[in-house]
C-alpha positions, 0 to 999 in steps of 0.5 A: 592060768594054772593053779600055783601052789605055794610050798616053801618060804621062797615061793611066799617071796616070789609070790609077794614079789610079783604081787608088789606085796599087795600094794594098791589092791583091795580084797574085792570078794571072799567065798567060804566053802565047808563040807558040811551039809543036810541031805534031802532027807535032813540028815547032816554030813559033818566035815569040818574041813573049811577052804576060803576063796578070796579074790583080789584086784590091784591096780598095777600089772602084769598080774592085775587080779588073784584068786587064792585058795586057802585050804583046810583053814584054821582061822579067818577074820575079816573086819571092815573098815570104818565108813570114812577109811578107803578099802586099798591094801598098802601092804600085806604079810605073808609068812609059813610057820610051823607048817601053817600059812599066814597071810594078812592085809598089813606089814608086820602081822604076827601069829604070835601077837594078834592084836584085833583091830578094825580093818584087820583081815587075816586068814591062816591055812595048812595049804595055799594055791593061787592063780592069775585072773588078770581077765576079771578086772571090773565090778561084776561078781566072781563068786556066787550069784550073777545078776 
């Protein structure tokens, strides 16, 4: 499937409805990319632009796996749950405020009053696009080295 860009509140609502607000889904993988690097001559190229590719799987169709790219990341906070909790997402928040997109793995997330707690994962970025990856169910890695 082609990449679908989210731009408006209506785009976000349509997207969230398609995905059941991430109910019974899990964040399987996250891949963060910066444009900074060290060259072969040990010179460093600095570019603070960061993107994050998130891969979710869910226990429903017709879209059962989703890849989302958050470009020009502003914040990214990932906090795993304690070992005695399950990792499924029951609800989520996805909003656009002042030109910034915010996604969080809980209902009612407010970017003006962020209370950090165990298990809260959230990200904000200047642009977002997604695609259906329902052909990628199971435990195999999507990003990174395949062993």
